[in-house]
N, CA, C and O atoms as a DFTB+ gen file, in Angstrom:
608 C
 N C O
     1  1       0.849      -1.173       0.000
     2  2       0.000       0.000       0.000
     3  2       0.897       1.239       0.000
     4  3       1.605       1.503       0.972
     5  1       0.859       1.990      -1.093
     6  2       1.716       3.166      -1.217
     7  2       1.019       4.478      -0.891
     8  3       1.677       5.464      -0.560
     9  1      -0.323       4.499      -0.982
    10  2      -1.041       5.762      -0.787
    11  2      -2.396       5.486      -0.150
    12  3      -3.084       4.530      -0.509
    13  1      -2.768       6.341       0.806
    14  2      -4.092       6.240       1.420
    15  2      -4.692       7.628       1.563
    16  3      -3.982       8.631       1.634
    17  1      -5.999       7.661       1.604
    18  2      -6.745       8.877       1.915
    19  2      -7.731       8.529       3.010
    20  3      -8.419       7.510       2.942
    21  1      -7.794       9.382       4.019
    22  2      -8.709       9.171       5.138
    23  2      -9.412      10.486       5.449
    24  3      -8.823      11.562       5.344
    25  1     -10.692      10.381       5.837
    26  2     -11.469      11.567       6.226
    27  2     -12.408      11.168       7.346
    28  3     -12.966      10.071       7.356
    29  1     -12.571      12.089       8.295
    30  2     -13.530      11.869       9.373
    31  2     -14.041      13.224       9.843
    32  3     -13.289      14.197       9.894
    33  1     -15.313      13.278      10.183
    34  2     -15.932      14.502      10.684
    35  2     -16.273      14.346      12.156
    36  3     -16.670      13.272      12.611
    37  1     -16.112      15.433      12.887
    38  2     -16.540      15.486      14.280
    39  2     -17.358      16.751      14.482
    40  3     -17.244      17.701      13.708
    41  1     -18.171      16.760      15.511
    42  2     -18.922      17.953      15.877
    43  2     -18.460      18.395      17.253
    44  3     -18.411      17.603      18.194
    45  1     -18.122      19.675      17.355
    46  2     -17.666      20.259      18.613
    47  2     -18.709      21.277      19.050
    48  3     -19.140      22.112      18.256
    49  1     -19.110      21.207      20.302
    50  2     -20.183      22.057      20.825
    51  2     -19.655      23.437      21.213
    52  3     -19.731      23.851      22.370
    53  1     -19.132      24.120      20.235
    54  2     -18.628      25.488      20.386
    55  2     -18.777      26.204      19.053
    56  3     -18.988      25.580      18.013
    57  1     -18.663      27.532      19.104
    58  2     -18.792      28.316      17.876
    59  2     -17.588      28.086      16.972
    60  3     -16.509      27.706      17.427
    61  1     -17.796      28.322      15.702
    62  2     -16.740      28.131      14.709
    63  2     -15.531      29.026      14.997
    64  3     -14.391      28.632      14.751
    65  1     -15.787      30.239      15.522
    66  2     -14.676      31.146      15.820
    67  2     -13.858      30.704      17.031
    68  3     -12.716      31.134      17.192
    69  1     -14.424      29.855      17.877
    70  2     -13.671      29.276      18.989
    71  2     -12.917      28.023      18.546
    72  3     -11.811      27.757      19.017
    73  1     -13.520      27.262      17.643
    74  2     -12.973      25.957      17.263
    75  2     -11.866      26.065      16.221
    76  3     -10.813      25.451      16.386
    77  1     -12.075      26.823      15.162
    78  2     -11.112      26.828      14.058
    79  2      -9.679      27.158      14.492
    80  3      -8.752      26.492      14.032
    81  1      -9.454      28.159      15.359
    82  2      -8.067      28.466      15.743
    83  2      -7.340      27.318      16.445
    84  3      -6.113      27.330      16.530
    85  1      -8.076      26.337      16.942
    86  2      -7.439      25.202      17.610
    87  2      -6.732      24.277      16.627
    88  3      -6.016      23.368      17.047
    89  1      -6.921      24.492      15.327
    90  2      -6.288      23.652      14.308
    91  2      -5.119      24.347      13.619
    92  3      -4.719      23.975      12.516
    93  1      -4.583      25.360      14.289
    94  2      -3.315      25.957      13.872
    95  2      -2.214      25.307      14.710
    96  3      -2.506      24.733      15.759
    97  1      -0.971      25.382      14.275
    98  2       0.101      24.779      15.079
    99  2       0.147      25.318      16.514
   100  3       0.342      24.550      17.455
   101  1      -0.029      26.630      16.685
   102  2      -0.057      27.200      18.038
   103  2      -1.306      26.750      18.786
   104  3      -1.238      26.408      19.967
   105  1      -2.437      26.751      18.107
   106  2      -3.690      26.352      18.744
   107  2      -3.651      24.926      19.257
   108  3      -4.217      24.624      20.308
   109  1      -2.989      24.053      18.524
   110  2      -2.930      22.652      18.945
   111  2      -2.111      22.466      20.215
   112  3      -2.279      21.465      20.911
   113  1      -1.222      23.417      20.532
   114  2      -0.463      23.294      21.784
   115  2      -1.390      23.355      22.992
   116  3      -1.021      22.899      24.074
   117  1      -2.581      23.908      22.824
   118  2      -3.528      24.034      23.931
   119  2      -4.175      22.710      24.313
   120  3      -4.506      22.497      25.479
   121  1      -4.359      21.817      23.343
   122  2      -5.148      20.614      23.628
   123  2      -4.494      19.291      23.238
   124  3      -5.003      18.233      23.608
   125  1      -3.394      19.318      22.510
   126  2      -2.728      18.076      22.101
   127  2      -1.570      17.782      23.057
   128  3      -0.585      18.521      23.069
   129  1      -1.671      16.728      23.850
   130  2      -0.578      16.400      24.768
   131  2       0.734      16.168      24.006
   132  3       0.778      15.405      23.041
   133  1       1.786      16.832      24.453
   134  2       3.097      16.643      23.851
   135  2       3.331      17.385      22.547
   136  3       4.419      17.293      21.980
   137  1       2.335      18.120      22.055
   138  2       2.503      18.877      20.803
   139  2       3.337      20.112      21.105
   140  3       2.885      21.011      21.813
   141  1       4.540      20.158      20.577
   142  2       5.461      21.250      20.852
   143  2       6.239      21.577      19.582
   144  3       7.415      21.231      19.470
   145  1       5.590      22.242      18.622
   146  2       6.274      22.509      17.356
   147  2       7.457      23.461      17.518
   148  3       7.452      24.373      18.344
   149  1       8.458      23.209      16.700
   150  2       9.622      24.080      16.596
   151  2       9.377      24.964      15.376
   152  3       9.492      24.507      14.238
   153  1       9.041      26.221      15.616
   154  2       8.696      27.126      14.522
   155  2       9.959      27.620      13.833
   156  3      10.838      28.210      14.461
   157  1      10.034      27.369      12.534
   158  2      11.189      27.755      11.736
   159  2      10.908      29.073      11.025
   160  3      11.738      29.981      11.041
   161  1       9.739      29.175      10.404
   162  2       9.324      30.421       9.742
   163  2       7.805      30.522       9.746
   164  3       7.138      29.575       9.329
   165  1       7.246      31.614      10.194
   166  2       7.906      32.635      10.997
   167  2       8.210      32.101      12.398
   168  3       7.533      31.201      12.896
   169  1       9.217      32.661      13.008
   170  2       9.674      32.156      14.300
   171  2       8.639      32.313      15.405
   172  3       8.685      31.592      16.402
   173  1       7.693      33.262      15.238
   174  2       6.667      33.461      16.263
   175  2       5.515      32.455      16.141
   176  3       4.608      32.450      16.974
   177  1       5.548      31.611      15.114
   178  2       4.534      30.572      14.966
   179  2       3.204      31.042      14.419
   180  3       2.220      30.303      14.466
   181  1       3.155      32.264      13.900
   182  2       1.907      32.758      13.318
   183  2       1.564      31.923      12.089
   184  3       2.408      31.699      11.221
   185  1       0.323      31.470      12.027
   186  2      -0.089      30.652      10.891
   187  2      -0.243      31.525       9.655
   188  3      -0.938      32.540       9.676
   189  1       0.418      31.111       8.580
   190  2       0.329      31.802       7.303
   191  2       0.774      30.818       6.228
   192  3       1.474      29.847       6.513
   193  1       0.361      31.077       4.995
   194  2       0.840      30.229       3.907
   195  2       2.358      30.351       3.838
   196  3       2.908      31.450       3.902
   197  1       3.017      29.225       3.709
   198  2       4.466      29.200       3.641
   199  2       5.155      29.005       4.980
   200  3       6.377      28.859       5.034
   201  1       4.381      29.003       6.068
   202  2       5.024      28.764       7.367
   203  2       5.655      27.385       7.368
   204  3       5.179      26.481       6.682
   205  1       6.721      27.217       8.131
   206  2       7.431      25.940       8.234
   207  2       7.692      25.673       9.711
   208  3       8.127      26.557      10.449
   209  1       7.418      24.431      10.130
   210  2       7.714      24.037      11.503
   211  2       8.055      22.560      11.551
   212  3       7.827      21.812      10.599
   213  1       8.609      22.162      12.690
   214  2       9.080      20.786      12.870
   215  2       8.432      20.205      14.117
   216  3       8.242      20.901      15.114
   217  1       8.093      18.912      14.049
   218  2       7.622      18.177      15.222
   219  2       8.355      16.839      15.284
   220  3       8.955      16.398      14.303
   221  1       8.296      16.211      16.435
   222  2       8.874      14.880      16.594
   223  2      10.390      14.900      16.661
   224  3      11.038      15.934      16.494
   225  1      10.925      13.721      16.910
   226  2      12.373      13.558      17.019
   227  2      12.784      12.257      16.341
   228  3      11.983      11.339      16.168
   229  1      14.041      12.210      15.969
   230  2      14.645      10.997      15.414
   231  2      13.822      10.478      14.230
   232  3      13.572      11.224      13.283
   233  1      13.399       9.211      14.272
   234  2      12.663       8.612      13.154
   235  2      11.291       9.250      12.945
   236  3      10.719       9.139      11.860
   237  1      10.754       9.919      13.977
   238  2       9.440      10.553      13.866
   239  2       9.521      12.037      13.530
   240  3       8.498      12.721      13.486
   241  1      10.747      12.545      13.290
   242  2      10.853      13.962      12.952
   243  2      10.041      14.242      11.693
   244  3      10.165      13.551      10.682
   245  1       9.206      15.277      11.784
   246  2       8.315      15.631      10.682
   247  2       8.451      17.116      10.396
   248  3       8.419      17.937      11.313
   249  1       8.604      17.461       9.125
   250  2       8.633      18.849       8.676
   251  2       7.281      19.169       8.063
   252  3       6.741      18.397       7.270
   253  1       6.745      20.318       8.443
   254  2       5.418      20.746       8.013
   255  2       5.506      22.102       7.317
   256  3       6.391      22.906       7.609
   257  1       4.575      22.342       6.392
   258  2       4.402      23.671       5.820
   259  2       2.917      23.908       5.591
   260  3       2.200      23.025       5.120
   261  1       2.470      25.100       5.926
   262  2       1.085      25.478       5.635
   263  2       1.027      25.878       4.160
   264  3       1.671      26.841       3.745
   265  1       0.254      25.135       3.381
   266  2       0.188      25.408       1.944
   267  2      -1.110      26.101       1.543
   268  3      -1.235      26.591       0.420
   269  1      -2.072      26.141       2.458
   270  2      -3.313      26.882       2.200
   271  2      -3.852      27.372       3.532
   272  3      -4.109      26.579       4.439
   273  1      -4.019      28.668       3.644
   274  2      -4.515      29.285       4.871
   275  2      -5.669      30.197       4.488
   276  3      -5.463      31.286       3.952
   277  1      -6.880      29.746       4.768
   278  2      -8.095      30.475       4.405
   279  2      -8.966      30.664       5.647
   280  3     -10.026      30.048       5.754
   281  1      -8.531      31.508       6.590
   282  2      -9.312      31.658       7.819
   283  2     -10.723      32.182       7.573
   284  3     -11.636      31.863       8.336
   285  1     -10.921      32.981       6.524
   286  2     -12.275      33.478       6.240
   287  2     -13.202      32.352       5.797
   288  3     -14.421      32.458       5.932
   289  1     -12.623      31.271       5.266
   290  2     -13.401      30.085       4.874
   291  2     -13.283      28.969       5.910
   292  3     -13.852      27.891       5.737
   293  1     -12.544      29.230       6.982
   294  2     -12.327      28.237       8.055
   295  2     -11.698      26.960       7.495
   296  3     -12.159      25.850       7.762
   297  1     -10.639      27.147       6.717
   298  2      -9.958      26.004       6.099
   299  2      -8.440      26.218       6.151
   300  3      -7.941      27.321       5.924
   301  1      -7.725      25.132       6.454
   302  2      -6.267      25.165       6.455
   303  2      -5.770      23.836       5.897
   304  3      -6.378      22.787       6.110
   305  1      -4.663      23.904       5.185
   306  2      -4.083      22.694       4.592
   307  2      -2.573      22.727       4.800
   308  3      -1.921      23.751       4.603
   309  1      -2.044      21.588       5.200
   310  2      -0.616      21.450       5.464
   311  2      -0.031      20.350       4.592
   312  3      -0.699      19.361       4.288
   313  1       1.219      20.531       4.194
   314  2       2.018      19.438       3.633
   315  2       2.977      19.035       4.738
   316  3       3.474      19.883       5.480
   317  1       3.236      17.730       4.846
   318  2       4.134      17.245       5.894
   319  2       4.953      16.092       5.362
   320  3       4.469      15.283       4.570
   321  1       6.203      16.022       5.803
   322  2       7.053      14.901       5.408
   323  2       7.792      14.384       6.637
   324  3       8.436      15.133       7.371
   325  1       7.673      13.094       6.827
   326  2       8.465      12.357       7.805
   327  2       9.440      11.555       6.955
   328  3       9.084      10.481       6.472
   329  1      10.675      12.052       6.758
   330  2      11.581      11.441       5.783
   331  2      11.787       9.941       5.954
   332  3      12.038       9.239       4.975
   333  1      11.685       9.446       7.170
   334  2      11.908       8.019       7.398
   335  2      10.728       7.150       6.974
   336  3      10.827       5.923       6.982
   337  1       9.587       7.794       6.595
   338  2       8.435       6.936       6.301
   339  2       7.422       7.457       5.289
   340  3       7.027       6.707       4.396
   341  1       6.985       8.710       5.389
   342  2       5.837       9.097       4.574
   343  2       5.776      10.605       4.307
   344  3       6.348      11.422       5.029
   345  1       5.055      10.924       3.238
   346  2       4.739      12.298       2.854
   347  2       3.229      12.423       2.915
   348  3       2.510      11.475       2.597
   349  1       2.743      13.594       3.326
   350  2       1.295      13.705       3.397
   351  2       0.764      15.114       3.328
   352  3       1.497      16.101       3.392
   353  1      -0.551      15.161       3.193
   354  2      -1.317      16.396       3.261
   355  2      -2.344      16.233       4.367
   356  3      -2.930      15.165       4.539
   357  1      -2.550      17.302       5.110
   358  2      -3.565      17.327       6.159
   359  2      -4.446      18.533       5.881
   360  3      -3.946      19.646       5.718
   361  1      -5.750      18.318       5.828
   362  2      -6.683      19.421       5.620
   363  2      -7.721      19.408       6.721
   364  3      -8.272      18.365       7.072
   365  1      -7.977      20.597       7.262
   366  2      -9.025      20.765       8.263
   367  2      -9.935      21.878       7.778
   368  3      -9.475      22.969       7.440
   369  1     -11.224      21.595       7.745
   370  2     -12.190      22.634       7.411
   371  2     -13.316      22.583       8.434
   372  3     -13.716      21.515       8.897
   373  1     -13.811      23.755       8.770
   374  2     -14.875      23.874       9.758
   375  2     -16.072      24.553       9.124
   376  3     -15.934      25.430       8.271
   377  1     -17.255      24.130       9.560
   378  2     -18.465      24.839       9.150
   379  2     -19.431      24.862      10.316
   380  3     -19.473      23.956      11.147
   381  1     -20.198      25.926      10.344
   382  2     -21.176      26.104      11.410
   383  2     -22.261      25.047      11.254
   384  3     -22.896      24.954      10.203
   385  1     -22.474      24.259      12.287
   386  2     -23.506      23.222      12.243
   387  2     -24.840      23.800      12.700
   388  3     -25.867      23.567      12.062
   389  1     -24.833      24.536      13.773
   390  2     -25.959      25.298      14.304
   391  2     -25.368      26.213      15.361
   392  3     -24.168      26.133      15.625
   393  1     -26.157      27.073      15.970
   394  2     -25.548      27.973      16.957
   395  2     -24.733      27.190      17.992
   396  3     -25.208      26.215      18.574
   397  1     -23.522      27.636      18.198
   398  2     -22.598      27.048      19.175
   399  2     -22.257      25.594      18.874
   400  3     -21.965      24.824      19.789
   401  1     -22.291      25.212      17.604
   402  2     -21.804      23.893      17.192
   403  2     -21.045      24.036      15.883
   404  3     -21.450      24.770      14.982
   405  1     -19.936      23.318      15.803
   406  2     -19.085      23.374      14.618
   407  2     -18.803      21.968      14.129
   408  3     -18.415      21.092      14.901
   409  1     -19.003      21.763      12.836
   410  2     -18.611      20.495      12.224
   411  2     -17.195      20.658      11.684
   412  3     -16.907      21.582      10.923
   413  1     -16.327      19.754      12.089
   414  2     -14.921      19.782      11.686
   415  2     -14.658      18.574      10.800
   416  3     -14.914      17.437      11.197
   417  1     -14.147      18.821       9.603
   418  2     -13.773      17.751       8.683
   419  2     -12.250      17.687       8.631
   420  3     -11.582      18.678       8.338
   421  1     -11.714      16.505       8.920
   422  2     -10.265      16.307       8.923
   423  2      -9.929      15.254       7.879
   424  3     -10.477      14.152       7.905
   425  1      -9.028      15.588       6.960
   426  2      -8.604      14.595       5.970
   427  2      -7.086      14.521       5.927
   428  3      -6.386      15.528       6.042
   429  1      -6.604      13.304       5.761
   430  2      -5.179      13.020       5.605
   431  2      -5.009      12.246       4.307
   432  3      -5.795      11.350       4.002
   433  1      -3.986      12.594       3.547
   434  2      -3.553      11.809       2.398
   435  2      -2.077      11.516       2.608
   436  3      -1.268      12.436       2.735
   437  1      -1.727      10.240       2.645
   438  2      -0.340       9.843       2.878
   439  2       0.178       9.013       1.720
   440  3      -0.548       8.201       1.147
   441  1       1.446       9.225       1.382
   442  2       2.174       8.391       0.436
   443  2       3.390       7.826       1.158
   444  3       4.165       8.567       1.762
   445  1       3.547       6.515       1.090
   446  2       4.691       5.862       1.737
   447  2       5.971       6.210       0.990
   448  3       6.004       6.222      -0.241
   449  1       7.017       6.491       1.745
   450  2       8.334       6.772       1.172
   451  2       9.293       5.606       1.369
   452  3      10.299       5.494       0.669
   453  1       8.977       4.745       2.321
   454  2       9.863       3.636       2.684
   455  2       9.014       2.423       3.048
   456  3       7.785       2.496       3.071
   457  1       9.670       1.327       3.327
   458  2       8.944       0.135       3.795
   459  2       8.229       0.428       5.110
   460  3       7.104      -0.024       5.325
   461  1       8.889       1.190       5.996
   462  2       8.229       1.566       7.251
   463  2       6.979       2.388       6.964
   464  3       5.962       2.235       7.641
   465  1       7.053       3.257       5.966
   466  2       5.887       4.043       5.582
   467  2       4.738       3.166       5.132
   468  3       3.584       3.444       5.458
   469  1       5.030       2.118       4.393
   470  2       3.977       1.189       3.962
   471  2       3.309       0.527       5.162
   472  3       2.094       0.334       5.177
   473  1       4.103       0.184       6.160
   474  2       3.546      -0.411       7.382
   475  2       2.666       0.608       8.103
   476  3       1.562       0.285       8.542
   477  1       3.163       1.844       8.221
   478  2       2.390       2.894       8.887
   479  2       1.052       3.120       8.187
   480  3       0.021       3.258       8.844
   481  1       1.069       3.159       6.860
   482  2      -0.166       3.364       6.109
   483  2      -1.124       2.197       6.283
   484  3      -2.329       2.402       6.430
   485  1      -0.607       0.988       6.270
   486  2      -1.465      -0.187       6.459
   487  2      -2.121      -0.170       7.833
   488  3      -3.251      -0.633       7.989
   489  1      -1.418       0.361       8.827
   490  2      -1.971       0.421      10.179
   491  2      -3.005       1.525      10.356
   492  3      -3.818       1.469      11.278
   493  1      -2.982       2.529       9.479
   494  2      -3.939       3.630       9.592
   495  2      -5.201       3.283       8.798
   496  3      -5.494       3.888       7.767
   497  1      -5.929       2.306       9.302
   498  2      -7.180       1.887       8.676
   499  2      -8.219       2.991       8.831
   500  3      -8.010       3.948       9.575
   501  1      -9.333       2.854       8.129
   502  2     -10.420       3.820       8.298
   503  2     -10.862       3.884       9.751
   504  3     -11.071       4.970      10.291
   505  1     -11.008       2.716      10.391
   506  2     -11.423       2.690      11.795
   507  2     -10.390       3.350      12.697
   508  3     -10.747       4.117      13.591
   509  1      -9.117       3.060      12.473
   510  2      -8.062       3.656      13.299
   511  2      -8.040       5.174      13.135
   512  3      -7.856       5.904      14.109
   513  1      -8.228       5.646      11.906
   514  2      -8.248       7.087      11.664
   515  2      -9.447       7.726      12.357
   516  3      -9.307       8.756      13.015
   517  1     -10.619       7.121      12.212
   518  2     -11.822       7.654      12.861
   519  2     -11.636       7.722      14.372
   520  3     -12.016       8.709      15.001
   521  1     -11.058       6.686      14.949
   522  2     -10.813       6.683      16.397
   523  2      -9.847       7.795      16.789
   524  3     -10.033       8.443      17.818
   525  1      -8.816       8.021      15.977
   526  2      -7.852       9.082      16.262
   527  2      -8.544      10.444      16.288
   528  3      -8.324      11.243      17.198
   529  1      -9.382      10.700      15.282
   530  2     -10.041      12.002      15.203
   531  2     -11.094      12.142      16.301
   532  3     -11.289      13.240      16.821
   533  1     -11.769      11.068      16.660
   534  2     -12.706      11.121      17.788
   535  2     -11.962      11.450      19.083
   536  3     -12.502      12.137      19.949
   537  1     -10.735      10.968      19.217
   538  2      -9.915      11.325      20.379
   539  2      -9.649      12.824      20.389
   540  3      -9.643      13.449      21.449
   541  1      -9.429      13.401      19.210
   542  2      -9.255      14.850      19.126
   543  2     -10.478      15.562      19.699
   544  3     -10.349      16.509      20.475
   545  1     -11.674      15.093      19.306
   546  2     -12.914      15.723      19.791
   547  2     -12.947      15.710      21.318
   548  3     -13.247      16.724      21.949
   549  1     -12.640      14.571      21.897
   550  2     -12.646      14.448      23.359
   551  2     -11.624      15.400      23.981
   552  3     -11.923      16.070      24.970
   553  1     -10.433      15.462      23.415
   554  2      -9.392      16.345      23.955
   555  2      -9.805      17.813      23.852
   556  3      -9.564      18.593      24.773
   557  1     -10.421      18.185      22.744
   558  2     -10.875      19.567      22.563
   559  2     -11.964      19.893      23.573
   560  3     -11.932      20.952      24.199
   561  1     -12.927      18.995      23.737
   562  2     -14.005      19.243      24.698
   563  2     -13.453      19.362      26.116
   564  3     -13.904      20.217      26.879
   565  1     -12.495      18.528      26.477
   566  2     -11.873      18.618      27.810
   567  2     -11.145      19.944      27.979
   568  3     -11.193      20.555      29.047
   569  1     -10.473      20.384      26.924
   570  2      -9.766      21.658      27.010
   571  2     -10.757      22.799      27.230
   572  3     -10.515      23.668      28.067
   573  1     -11.872      22.809      26.487
   574  2     -12.881      23.854      26.679
   575  2     -13.458      23.800      28.090
   576  3     -13.653      24.844      28.710
   577  1     -13.734      22.613      28.605
   578  2     -14.262      22.480      29.968
   579  2     -13.283      23.061      30.985
   580  3     -13.683      23.797      31.886
   581  1     -12.016      22.734      30.841
   582  2     -11.001      23.255      31.765
   583  2     -10.872      24.772      31.633
   584  3     -10.717      25.474      32.633
   585  1     -10.937      25.273      30.405
   586  2     -10.844      26.721      30.182
   587  2     -12.043      27.425      30.809
   588  3     -11.896      28.490      31.408
   589  1     -13.231      26.830      30.671
   590  2     -14.435      27.416      31.274
   591  2     -14.326      27.446      32.794
   592  3     -14.695      28.434      33.429
   593  1     -13.817      26.360      33.376
   594  2     -13.661      26.300      34.834
   595  2     -12.658      27.344      35.311
   596  3     -12.848      27.967      36.356
   597  1     -11.599      27.528      34.546
   598  2     -10.585      28.515      34.911
   599  2     -11.090      29.941      34.808
   600  3     -10.642      30.820      35.545
   601  1     -12.031      30.175      33.885
   602  2     -12.575      31.517      33.693
   603  2     -13.669      31.824      34.709
   604  3     -13.993      32.986      34.955
   605  1     -14.234      30.772      35.296
   606  2     -15.382      30.947      36.195
   607  2     -14.959      31.135      37.567
   608  3     -15.796      31.297      38.455
């Protein structure tokens, strides 16, 4: 298996203007355990087309670039390469589901670069991907709950 495409939607019980910023590299530091990007350009980590950052270490080191930044459309797209295994695209788009609810669509497209990449792609089944994105929903909801408690 050299290439896969995966997509999963989640609904978050918050407004689109609260949810969408959580899918920027800086925003993800708020709710993703261990997410600590090394911002290369711009160094302040501001999301923009052409930004470059690094995550992971050793065999999991991944270089990312924002290739589409459309905050007015609530859409962002990244290219990412983990040289030891795979190249991919990640797209997140948000749309208002109803007042104080946002539907988030997350898609990944991966191409294996190595034998390890083929194994990684085979392991990322539709079910495994859906479970991963559902975990994101839970983490985001927990972050909002904690933020609400801290503000109250």
